[in-house]
Every structure is written in structure tokens, then in C-alpha cells.
All heavy atoms as TSV, in Angstrom:
chain	resi	resn	atom	element	x	y	z
A	1	MET	N	N	6.155	9.332	-1.090
A	1	MET	CA	C	5.868	8.012	-0.587
A	1	MET	C	C	4.407	7.662	-0.877
A	1	MET	O	O	4.130	6.508	-1.073
A	1	MET	CB	C	6.179	7.974	0.911
A	1	MET	CG	C	5.940	6.659	1.547
A	1	MET	SD	S	7.241	5.520	1.121
A	1	MET	CE	C	7.256	4.485	2.560
A	2	ALA	N	N	3.512	8.622	-0.787
A	2	ALA	CA	C	2.126	8.330	-1.024
A	2	ALA	C	C	1.924	7.744	-2.463
A	2	ALA	O	O	1.177	6.809	-2.656
A	2	ALA	CB	C	1.255	9.580	-0.869
A	3	ASP	N	N	2.665	8.323	-3.433
A	3	ASP	CA	C	2.520	7.823	-4.755
A	3	ASP	C	C	3.091	6.390	-4.846
A	3	ASP	O	O	2.506	5.579	-5.594
A	3	ASP	CB	C	3.301	8.707	-5.742
A	3	ASP	CG	C	2.656	10.084	-5.933
A	3	ASP	OD1	O	1.411	10.191	-5.697
A	3	ASP	OD2	O	3.318	11.053	-6.299
A	4	GLU	N	N	4.132	6.139	-4.116
A	4	GLU	CA	C	4.715	4.775	-4.143
A	4	GLU	C	C	3.728	3.733	-3.569
A	4	GLU	O	O	3.552	2.649	-4.156
A	4	GLU	CB	C	5.995	4.755	-3.337
A	4	GLU	CG	C	6.708	3.423	-3.338
A	4	GLU	CD	C	7.966	3.461	-2.487
A	4	GLU	OE1	O	8.645	4.484	-2.442
A	4	GLU	OE2	O	8.227	2.428	-1.804
A	5	SER	N	N	3.045	4.105	-2.494
A	5	SER	CA	C	2.107	3.133	-1.887
A	5	SER	C	C	0.884	2.932	-2.812
A	5	SER	O	O	0.385	1.831	-2.917
A	5	SER	CB	C	1.636	3.584	-0.484
A	5	SER	OG	O	0.943	4.829	-0.543
A	6	LYS	N	N	0.443	4.034	-3.412
A	6	LYS	CA	C	-0.644	3.889	-4.364
A	6	LYS	C	C	-0.248	3.085	-5.604
A	6	LYS	O	O	-1.046	2.261	-6.124
A	6	LYS	CB	C	-1.128	5.303	-4.878
A	6	LYS	CG	C	-1.891	6.055	-3.842
A	6	LYS	CD	C	-2.376	7.360	-4.330
A	6	LYS	CE	C	-3.092	8.132	-3.271
A	6	LYS	NZ	N	-3.531	9.464	-3.831
A	7	PHE	N	N	0.942	3.253	-6.066
A	7	PHE	CA	C	1.475	2.502	-7.205
A	7	PHE	C	C	1.506	1.013	-6.879
A	7	PHE	O	O	1.132	0.172	-7.640
A	7	PHE	CB	C	2.829	2.995	-7.650
A	7	PHE	CG	C	3.419	2.114	-8.731
A	7	PHE	CD1	C	2.981	2.182	-10.067
A	7	PHE	CD2	C	4.487	1.243	-8.435
A	7	PHE	CE1	C	3.580	1.402	-11.014
A	7	PHE	CE2	C	5.015	0.464	-9.405
A	7	PHE	CZ	C	4.601	0.514	-10.716
A	8	GLU	N	N	1.990	0.697	-5.660
A	8	GLU	CA	C	2.139	-0.644	-5.194
A	8	GLU	C	C	0.750	-1.349	-5.115
A	8	GLU	O	O	0.582	-2.514	-5.462
A	8	GLU	CB	C	2.860	-0.748	-3.889
A	8	GLU	CG	C	3.304	-2.122	-3.550
A	8	GLU	CD	C	4.429	-2.193	-2.569
A	8	GLU	OE1	O	5.055	-1.133	-2.251
A	8	GLU	OE2	O	4.677	-3.271	-2.037
A	9	GLN	N	N	-0.214	-0.582	-4.623
A	9	GLN	CA	C	-1.568	-1.116	-4.482
A	9	GLN	C	C	-2.118	-1.384	-5.920
A	9	GLN	O	O	-2.717	-2.421	-6.179
A	9	GLN	CB	C	-2.492	-0.165	-3.731
A	9	GLN	CG	C	-2.186	-0.094	-2.279
A	9	GLN	CD	C	-3.097	0.885	-1.573
A	9	GLN	OE1	O	-4.321	0.838	-1.741
A	9	GLN	NE2	N	-2.554	1.732	-0.774
A	10	ALA	N	N	-1.925	-0.434	-6.822
A	10	ALA	CA	C	-2.434	-0.580	-8.189
A	10	ALA	C	C	-1.733	-1.786	-8.893
A	10	ALA	O	O	-2.418	-2.575	-9.596
A	10	ALA	CB	C	-2.217	0.688	-8.987
A	11	LYS	N	N	-0.448	-1.877	-8.719
A	11	LYS	CA	C	0.322	-2.997	-9.281
A	11	LYS	C	C	-0.249	-4.334	-8.735
A	11	LYS	O	O	-0.413	-5.284	-9.520
A	11	LYS	CB	C	1.818	-2.812	-8.956
A	11	LYS	CG	C	2.670	-3.961	-9.472
A	11	LYS	CD	C	4.162	-3.710	-9.164
A	11	LYS	CE	C	4.359	-3.956	-7.640
A	11	LYS	NZ	N	5.819	-3.974	-7.236
A	12	GLY	N	N	-0.475	-4.361	-7.533
A	12	GLY	CA	C	-0.970	-5.569	-6.849
A	12	GLY	C	C	-2.358	-5.929	-7.401
A	12	GLY	O	O	-2.695	-7.115	-7.627
A	13	ASN	N	N	-3.152	-4.900	-7.569
A	13	ASN	CA	C	-4.514	-5.141	-8.083
A	13	ASN	C	C	-4.451	-5.727	-9.523
A	13	ASN	O	O	-5.178	-6.646	-9.844
A	13	ASN	CB	C	-5.324	-3.838	-8.111
A	13	ASN	CG	C	-6.793	-4.016	-8.355
A	13	ASN	OD1	O	-7.361	-4.963	-7.856
A	13	ASN	ND2	N	-7.414	-3.187	-9.149
A	14	VAL	N	N	-3.561	-5.190	-10.359
A	14	VAL	CA	C	-3.416	-5.751	-11.688
A	14	VAL	C	C	-2.922	-7.178	-11.650
A	14	VAL	O	O	-3.492	-8.054	-12.353
A	14	VAL	CB	C	-2.394	-4.892	-12.533
A	14	VAL	CG1	C	-2.072	-5.547	-13.818
A	14	VAL	CG2	C	-3.010	-3.480	-12.788
A	15	LYS	N	N	-1.923	-7.473	-10.819
A	15	LYS	CA	C	-1.416	-8.833	-10.694
A	15	LYS	C	C	-2.486	-9.773	-10.254
A	15	LYS	O	O	-2.629	-10.899	-10.758
A	15	LYS	CB	C	-0.232	-8.891	-9.727
A	15	LYS	CG	C	1.041	-8.371	-10.291
A	15	LYS	CD	C	2.148	-8.528	-9.219
A	15	LYS	CE	C	3.493	-8.029	-9.757
A	15	LYS	NZ	N	4.542	-8.190	-8.670
A	16	GLU	N	N	-3.256	-9.344	-9.233
A	16	GLU	CA	C	-4.289	-10.201	-8.699
A	16	GLU	C	C	-5.389	-10.461	-9.766
A	16	GLU	O	O	-5.810	-11.617	-9.945
A	16	GLU	CB	C	-4.919	-9.494	-7.495
A	16	GLU	CG	C	-6.011	-10.365	-6.874
A	16	GLU	CD	C	-6.615	-9.709	-5.594
A	16	GLU	OE1	O	-6.238	-8.581	-5.297
A	16	GLU	OE2	O	-7.495	-10.364	-4.982
A	17	THR	N	N	-5.793	-9.492	-10.474
A	17	THR	CA	C	-6.779	-9.601	-11.520
A	17	THR	C	C	-6.307	-10.545	-12.670
A	17	THR	O	O	-7.016	-11.415	-13.115
A	17	THR	CB	C	-7.145	-8.241	-12.130
A	17	THR	OG1	O	-7.664	-7.444	-11.056
A	17	THR	CG2	C	-8.219	-8.361	-13.182
A	18	VAL	N	N	-5.080	-10.314	-13.138
A	18	VAL	CA	C	-4.512	-11.170	-14.161
A	18	VAL	C	C	-4.342	-12.589	-13.682
A	18	VAL	O	O	-4.684	-13.511	-14.400
A	18	VAL	CB	C	-3.176	-10.570	-14.701
A	18	VAL	CG1	C	-2.508	-11.577	-15.616
A	18	VAL	CG2	C	-3.376	-9.263	-15.412
A	19	GLY	N	N	-3.898	-12.751	-12.486
A	19	GLY	CA	C	-3.697	-14.061	-11.906
A	19	GLY	C	C	-5.016	-14.826	-11.786
A	19	GLY	O	O	-5.133	-15.986	-12.043
A	20	ASN	N	N	-6.050	-14.052	-11.402
A	20	ASN	CA	C	-7.369	-14.637	-11.305
A	20	ASN	C	C	-7.902	-15.025	-12.673
A	20	ASN	O	O	-8.478	-16.111	-12.819
A	20	ASN	CB	C	-8.340	-13.680	-10.576
A	20	ASN	CG	C	-9.646	-14.286	-10.207
A	20	ASN	OD1	O	-9.773	-15.495	-10.113
A	20	ASN	ND2	N	-10.633	-13.419	-9.962
A	21	ALA	N	N	-7.737	-14.150	-13.625
A	21	ALA	CA	C	-8.254	-14.392	-14.996
A	21	ALA	C	C	-7.565	-15.569	-15.697
A	21	ALA	O	O	-8.156	-16.273	-16.469
A	21	ALA	CB	C	-8.115	-13.116	-15.827
A	22	THR	N	N	-6.252	-15.679	-15.356
A	22	THR	CA	C	-5.512	-16.780	-16.064
A	22	THR	C	C	-5.382	-18.070	-15.169
A	22	THR	O	O	-4.662	-18.963	-15.530
A	22	THR	CB	C	-4.072	-16.251	-16.379
A	22	THR	OG1	O	-3.424	-15.871	-15.202
A	22	THR	CG2	C	-4.128	-15.124	-17.356
A	23	ASP	N	N	-6.031	-18.074	-14.019
A	23	ASP	CA	C	-5.994	-19.129	-13.072
A	23	ASP	C	C	-4.567	-19.404	-12.582
A	23	ASP	O	O	-4.179	-20.528	-12.384
A	23	ASP	CB	C	-6.604	-20.420	-13.696
A	23	ASP	CG	C	-7.062	-21.381	-12.608
A	23	ASP	OD1	O	-7.433	-20.951	-11.550
A	23	ASP	OD2	O	-6.996	-22.615	-12.897
A	24	ASN	N	N	-3.803	-18.336	-12.432
A	24	ASN	CA	C	-2.443	-18.397	-11.915
A	24	ASN	C	C	-2.457	-17.957	-10.476
A	24	ASN	O	O	-2.437	-16.790	-10.124
A	24	ASN	CB	C	-1.547	-17.449	-12.760
A	24	ASN	CG	C	-0.065	-17.529	-12.399
A	24	ASN	OD1	O	0.216	-17.879	-11.245
A	24	ASN	ND2	N	0.799	-17.183	-13.280
A	25	ARG	N	N	-2.546	-18.916	-9.605
A	25	ARG	CA	C	-2.677	-18.668	-8.144
A	25	ARG	C	C	-1.463	-17.970	-7.568
A	25	ARG	O	O	-1.559	-17.134	-6.673
A	25	ARG	CB	C	-2.940	-19.971	-7.363
A	25	ARG	CG	C	-4.270	-20.633	-7.763
A	25	ARG	CD	C	-5.433	-19.760	-7.362
A	25	ARG	NE	N	-6.653	-20.368	-7.909
A	25	ARG	CZ	C	-7.662	-19.645	-8.473
A	25	ARG	NH1	N	-7.513	-18.347	-8.549
A	25	ARG	NH2	N	-8.709	-20.219	-8.905
A	26	ASP	N	N	-0.242	-18.252	-8.080
A	26	ASP	CA	C	0.937	-17.633	-7.578
A	26	ASP	C	C	0.926	-16.133	-7.873
A	26	ASP	O	O	1.221	-15.308	-7.044
A	26	ASP	CB	C	2.205	-18.255	-8.228
A	26	ASP	CG	C	2.456	-19.627	-7.741
A	26	ASP	OD1	O	1.936	-20.003	-6.614
A	26	ASP	OD2	O	3.148	-20.424	-8.417
A	27	LEU	N	N	0.544	-15.768	-9.129
A	27	LEU	CA	C	0.419	-14.352	-9.464
A	27	LEU	C	C	-0.660	-13.633	-8.727
A	27	LEU	O	O	-0.486	-12.492	-8.261
A	27	LEU	CB	C	0.202	-14.170	-10.990
A	27	LEU	CG	C	0.267	-12.775	-11.551
A	27	LEU	CD1	C	1.606	-12.122	-11.250
A	27	LEU	CD2	C	-0.088	-12.760	-13.083
A	28	GLU	N	N	-1.766	-14.323	-8.517
A	28	GLU	CA	C	-2.857	-13.765	-7.722
A	28	GLU	C	C	-2.418	-13.486	-6.265
A	28	GLU	O	O	-2.720	-12.433	-5.750
A	28	GLU	CB	C	-4.051	-14.709	-7.761
A	28	GLU	CG	C	-5.292	-14.164	-7.115
A	28	GLU	CD	C	-6.478	-15.179	-7.218
A	28	GLU	OE1	O	-6.394	-16.171	-7.896
A	28	GLU	OE2	O	-7.512	-14.852	-6.542
A	29	THR	N	N	-1.732	-14.418	-5.713
A	29	THR	CA	C	-1.270	-14.306	-4.334
A	29	THR	C	C	-0.199	-13.147	-4.243
A	29	THR	O	O	-0.216	-12.380	-3.306
A	29	THR	CB	C	-0.641	-15.620	-3.836
A	29	THR	OG1	O	-1.651	-16.636	-3.909
A	29	THR	CG2	C	-0.118	-15.494	-2.464
A	30	GLU	N	N	0.662	-13.075	-5.225
A	30	GLU	CA	C	1.642	-12.022	-5.239
A	30	GLU	C	C	0.940	-10.673	-5.358
A	30	GLU	O	O	1.356	-9.726	-4.663
A	30	GLU	CB	C	2.581	-12.226	-6.432
A	30	GLU	CG	C	3.708	-11.262	-6.530
A	30	GLU	CD	C	4.694	-11.515	-7.697
A	30	GLU	OE1	O	4.778	-12.692	-8.177
A	30	GLU	OE2	O	5.271	-10.555	-8.142
A	31	GLY	N	N	-0.083	-10.577	-6.123
A	31	GLY	CA	C	-0.863	-9.315	-6.266
A	31	GLY	C	C	-1.466	-8.948	-4.893
A	31	GLY	O	O	-1.453	-7.789	-4.518
A	32	LYS	N	N	-2.009	-9.937	-4.245
A	32	LYS	CA	C	-2.617	-9.653	-2.914
A	32	LYS	C	C	-1.583	-9.144	-1.929
A	32	LYS	O	O	-1.843	-8.261	-1.135
A	32	LYS	CB	C	-3.312	-10.905	-2.378
A	32	LYS	CG	C	-4.618	-11.258	-3.095
A	32	LYS	CD	C	-5.241	-12.538	-2.532
A	32	LYS	CE	C	-6.514	-12.884	-3.344
A	32	LYS	NZ	N	-7.138	-14.076	-2.809
A	33	LYS	N	N	-0.423	-9.763	-1.959
A	33	LYS	CA	C	0.686	-9.298	-1.117
A	33	LYS	C	C	1.103	-7.871	-1.420
A	33	LYS	O	O	1.364	-7.074	-0.529
A	33	LYS	CB	C	1.881	-10.273	-1.211
A	33	LYS	CG	C	1.662	-11.577	-0.536
A	33	LYS	CD	C	2.844	-12.485	-0.743
A	33	LYS	CE	C	2.625	-13.856	-0.184
A	33	LYS	NZ	N	3.759	-14.760	-0.412
A	34	ASP	N	N	1.233	-7.548	-2.691
A	34	ASP	CA	C	1.595	-6.216	-3.136
A	34	ASP	C	C	0.550	-5.186	-2.638
A	34	ASP	O	O	0.903	-4.101	-2.162
A	34	ASP	CB	C	1.747	-6.125	-4.666
A	34	ASP	CG	C	2.968	-6.744	-5.182
A	34	ASP	OD1	O	3.875	-7.095	-4.360
A	34	ASP	OD2	O	3.074	-6.954	-6.420
A	35	LYS	N	N	-0.709	-5.534	-2.790
A	35	LYS	CA	C	-1.784	-4.645	-2.328
A	35	LYS	C	C	-1.691	-4.360	-0.840
A	35	LYS	O	O	-1.807	-3.271	-0.336
A	35	LYS	CB	C	-3.143	-5.174	-2.716
A	35	LYS	CG	C	-3.520	-4.930	-4.110
A	35	LYS	CD	C	-4.885	-5.459	-4.552
A	35	LYS	CE	C	-5.956	-5.768	-3.568
A	35	LYS	NZ	N	-7.171	-6.248	-4.156
A	36	ALA	N	N	-1.471	-5.510	-0.079
A	36	ALA	CA	C	-1.379	-5.393	1.393
A	36	ALA	C	C	-0.189	-4.548	1.794
A	36	ALA	O	O	-0.261	-3.726	2.713
A	36	ALA	CB	C	-1.320	-6.758	2.016
A	37	SER	N	N	0.918	-4.729	1.047
A	37	SER	CA	C	2.119	-3.963	1.364
A	37	SER	C	C	1.908	-2.477	1.123
A	37	SER	O	O	2.308	-1.597	1.888
A	37	SER	CB	C	3.317	-4.481	0.516
A	37	SER	OG	O	4.444	-3.707	0.688
A	38	GLY	N	N	1.250	-2.154	-0.001
A	38	GLY	CA	C	0.978	-0.752	-0.306
A	38	GLY	C	C	0.040	-0.131	0.739
A	38	GLY	O	O	0.261	1.007	1.121
A	39	LYS	N	N	-0.941	-0.892	1.199
A	39	LYS	CA	C	-1.856	-0.392	2.207
A	39	LYS	C	C	-1.132	-0.158	3.532
A	39	LYS	O	O	-1.358	0.802	4.219
A	39	LYS	CB	C	-3.030	-1.337	2.376
A	39	LYS	CG	C	-4.020	-1.290	1.219
A	39	LYS	CD	C	-5.146	-2.270	1.437
A	39	LYS	CE	C	-6.051	-2.285	0.255
A	39	LYS	NZ	N	-7.215	-3.205	0.396
A	40	ALA	N	N	-0.231	-1.071	3.866
A	40	ALA	CA	C	0.557	-0.982	5.117
A	40	ALA	C	C	1.476	0.269	5.028
A	40	ALA	O	O	1.576	1.012	6.029
A	40	ALA	CB	C	1.401	-2.207	5.331
A	41	LYS	N	N	2.092	0.511	3.872
A	41	LYS	CA	C	2.928	1.694	3.759
A	41	LYS	C	C	2.123	2.956	3.900
A	41	LYS	O	O	2.601	3.903	4.486
A	41	LYS	CB	C	3.644	1.668	2.379
A	41	LYS	CG	C	4.798	0.626	2.312
A	41	LYS	CD	C	5.405	0.650	0.902
A	41	LYS	CE	C	6.490	-0.410	0.825
A	41	LYS	NZ	N	7.144	-0.393	-0.490
A	42	LYS	N	N	0.936	2.920	3.359
A	42	LYS	CA	C	0.063	4.122	3.467
A	42	LYS	C	C	-0.321	4.361	4.895
A	42	LYS	O	O	-0.332	5.500	5.384
A	42	LYS	CB	C	-1.163	3.921	2.567
A	42	LYS	CG	C	-2.162	5.082	2.588
A	42	LYS	CD	C	-1.588	6.363	1.983
A	42	LYS	CE	C	-2.546	7.451	1.992
A	42	LYS	NZ	N	-1.984	8.718	1.680
A	43	ALA	N	N	-0.650	3.269	5.624
A	43	ALA	CA	C	-0.995	3.381	7.074
A	43	ALA	C	C	0.126	3.944	7.862
A	43	ALA	O	O	-0.034	4.820	8.688
A	43	ALA	CB	C	-1.476	2.063	7.592
A	44	VAL	N	N	1.338	3.444	7.613
A	44	VAL	CA	C	2.509	3.959	8.349
A	44	VAL	C	C	2.737	5.455	8.058
A	44	VAL	O	O	3.025	6.279	8.905
A	44	VAL	CB	C	3.759	3.112	7.974
A	44	VAL	CG1	C	5.069	3.800	8.449
A	44	VAL	CG2	C	3.636	1.743	8.545
A	45	GLU	N	N	2.583	5.814	6.760
A	45	GLU	CA	C	2.711	7.196	6.343
A	45	GLU	C	C	1.697	8.080	7.088
A	45	GLU	O	O	2.045	9.199	7.550
A	45	GLU	CB	C	2.494	7.281	4.858
A	45	GLU	CG	C	2.705	8.650	4.269
A	45	GLU	CD	C	2.475	8.714	2.792
A	45	GLU	OE1	O	2.953	7.751	2.113
A	45	GLU	OE2	O	1.852	9.633	2.323
A	46	ASN	N	N	0.476	7.602	7.222
A	46	ASN	CA	C	-0.569	8.367	7.925
A	46	ASN	C	C	-0.216	8.566	9.424
A	46	ASN	O	O	-0.392	9.655	9.958
A	46	ASN	CB	C	-1.930	7.683	7.774
A	46	ASN	CG	C	-2.514	7.804	6.429
A	46	ASN	OD1	O	-2.139	8.687	5.610
A	46	ASN	ND2	N	-3.436	6.945	6.015
A	47	VAL	N	N	0.325	7.475	10.022
A	47	VAL	CA	C	0.712	7.609	11.447
A	47	VAL	C	C	1.870	8.610	11.595
A	47	VAL	O	O	1.819	9.413	12.519
A	47	VAL	CB	C	1.086	6.220	12.015
A	47	VAL	CG1	C	1.752	6.306	13.349
A	47	VAL	CG2	C	-0.124	5.282	12.035
A	48	LYS	N	N	2.809	8.534	10.701
A	48	LYS	CA	C	3.945	9.491	10.763
A	48	LYS	C	C	3.464	10.896	10.604
A	48	LYS	O	O	3.876	11.833	11.297
A	48	LYS	CB	C	4.983	9.158	9.705
A	48	LYS	CG	C	5.786	7.954	10.030
A	48	LYS	CD	C	6.715	7.456	8.949
A	48	LYS	CE	C	7.578	8.440	8.289
A	48	LYS	NZ	N	8.439	7.840	7.204
A	49	ASP	N	N	2.525	11.132	9.666
A	49	ASP	CA	C	1.981	12.484	9.458
A	49	ASP	C	C	1.252	12.990	10.705
A	49	ASP	O	O	1.458	14.141	11.107
A	49	ASP	CB	C	1.002	12.539	8.271
A	49	ASP	CG	C	1.696	12.355	6.939
A	49	ASP	OD1	O	2.985	12.484	6.866
A	49	ASP	OD2	O	1.005	12.047	5.902
A	50	LYS	N	N	0.459	12.136	11.340
A	50	LYS	CA	C	-0.237	12.522	12.542
A	50	LYS	C	C	0.766	12.818	13.657
A	50	LYS	O	O	0.543	13.790	14.412
A	50	LYS	CB	C	-1.253	11.437	12.990
A	50	LYS	CG	C	-2.396	11.244	12.016
A	50	LYS	CD	C	-3.281	12.520	11.999
A	50	LYS	CE	C	-4.446	12.287	11.048
A	50	LYS	NZ	N	-5.253	13.464	10.850
A	51	ALA	N	N	1.777	11.982	13.791
A	51	ALA	CA	C	2.767	12.209	14.862
A	51	ALA	C	C	3.436	13.550	14.653
A	51	ALA	O	O	3.675	14.298	15.586
A	51	ALA	CB	C	3.775	11.074	14.880
A	52	ASN	N	N	3.806	13.833	13.410
A	52	ASN	CA	C	4.458	15.140	13.096
A	52	ASN	C	C	3.541	16.306	13.407
A	52	ASN	O	O	4.026	17.344	13.890
A	52	ASN	CB	C	4.907	15.153	11.638
A	52	ASN	CG	C	6.151	14.310	11.417
A	52	ASN	OD1	O	6.998	14.174	12.329
A	52	ASN	ND2	N	6.313	13.797	10.211
A	53	GLU	N	N	2.238	16.174	13.161
A	53	GLU	CA	C	1.283	17.179	13.488
A	53	GLU	C	C	1.247	17.500	14.970
A	53	GLU	O	O	1.299	18.628	15.402
A	53	GLU	CB	C	-0.091	16.864	12.972
A	53	GLU	CG	C	-0.294	16.942	11.491
A	53	GLU	CD	C	-1.679	16.463	11.057
A	53	GLU	OE1	O	-2.535	16.364	11.845
A	53	GLU	OE2	O	-1.820	16.148	9.834
A	54	VAL	N	N	1.231	16.409	15.759
A	54	VAL	CA	C	1.244	16.529	17.237
A	54	VAL	C	C	2.522	17.203	17.705
A	54	VAL	O	O	2.525	18.136	18.570
A	54	VAL	CB	C	1.029	15.176	17.900
A	54	VAL	CG1	C	1.236	15.278	19.386
A	54	VAL	CG2	C	-0.362	14.627	17.584
A	55	ILE	N	N	3.642	16.805	17.170
A	55	ILE	CA	C	4.927	17.360	17.559
A	55	ILE	C	C	4.999	18.837	17.209
A	55	ILE	O	O	5.471	19.630	17.980
A	55	ILE	CB	C	6.114	16.586	16.839
A	55	ILE	CG1	C	6.224	15.170	17.428
A	55	ILE	CG2	C	7.372	17.328	16.988
A	55	ILE	CD1	C	7.124	14.228	16.713
A	56	ASP	N	N	4.516	19.166	16.021
A	56	ASP	CA	C	4.488	20.585	15.638
A	56	ASP	C	C	3.645	21.452	16.544
A	56	ASP	O	O	3.949	22.590	16.852
A	56	ASP	CB	C	3.974	20.731	14.181
A	56	ASP	CG	C	4.974	20.238	13.185
A	56	ASP	OD1	O	6.174	20.088	13.537
A	56	ASP	OD2	O	4.603	20.010	11.976
A	57	LYS	N	N	2.493	20.884	17.030
A	57	LYS	CA	C	1.647	21.606	17.967
A	57	LYS	C	C	2.355	21.905	19.270
A	57	LYS	O	O	2.200	22.951	19.889
A	57	LYS	CB	C	0.338	20.859	18.241
A	57	LYS	CG	C	-0.638	20.896	17.120
A	57	LYS	CD	C	-1.903	20.162	17.470
A	57	LYS	CE	C	-2.858	20.147	16.274
A	57	LYS	NZ	N	-4.085	19.436	16.549
A	58	PHE	N	N	3.145	20.950	19.769
A	58	PHE	CA	C	3.845	21.097	20.994
A	58	PHE	C	C	5.057	22.078	20.849
A	58	PHE	O	O	5.497	22.705	21.816
A	58	PHE	CB	C	4.364	19.806	21.564
A	58	PHE	CG	C	3.215	19.059	22.254
A	58	PHE	CD1	C	2.737	17.876	21.735
A	58	PHE	CD2	C	2.685	19.481	23.445
A	58	PHE	CE1	C	1.676	17.174	22.326
A	58	PHE	CE2	C	1.685	18.811	24.069
A	58	PHE	CZ	C	1.188	17.626	23.524
A	59	LYS	N	N	5.590	22.216	19.642
A	59	LYS	CA	C	6.688	23.136	19.406
A	59	LYS	C	C	6.276	24.574	19.478
A	59	LYS	O	O	7.063	25.433	19.785
A	59	LYS	CB	C	7.312	22.818	18.035
A	59	LYS	CG	C	8.188	21.569	17.992
A	59	LYS	CD	C	8.834	21.437	16.646
A	59	LYS	CE	C	9.723	20.204	16.584
A	59	LYS	NZ	N	10.344	20.032	15.233
A	60	LYS	N	N	4.969	24.799	19.168
A	60	LYS	CA	C	4.513	26.227	19.152
A	60	LYS	C	C	4.225	26.745	20.451
A	60	LYS	O	O	4.117	26.560	21.488
A	60	LYS	CB	C	3.240	26.325	18.272
A	60	LYS	CG	C	3.591	25.995	16.825
A	60	LYS	CD	C	2.332	26.094	15.987
A	60	LYS	CE	C	2.708	25.763	14.536
A	60	LYS	NZ	N	1.552	25.852	13.662
């Protein structure tokens, strides 16, 4: 999942850059959304990892 969120952020960055360079506001906006989605997925992944660490500590 980490690779997927990083890929989505990178894809968004490319779209945003190309959209900005070509004055294509729709593509730029789509890129920003992709980047935000990738960052959100990463944040959720981090929360899940921390929750699993806490659960594992209580299991021991």
C-alpha cells in the first residue's frame, strides 16, 4: 500500500506540473487531487500501523 500511495502522489505531481506548464487547469486540479489522495492514503496507513503496534503490545 505504501508504494501505491507514493505512486499516486508522484502521478499527481506529474499531472499538476504538466497542467501548469500547458495552462490546463483541469489537469492541474486533477493532479492536486491525486496528490492529496495519495497523502491521505499514506496517513491512514500510518494510523493503522500505529494501532497495530499498540494492539501487539497489549497482546504480549
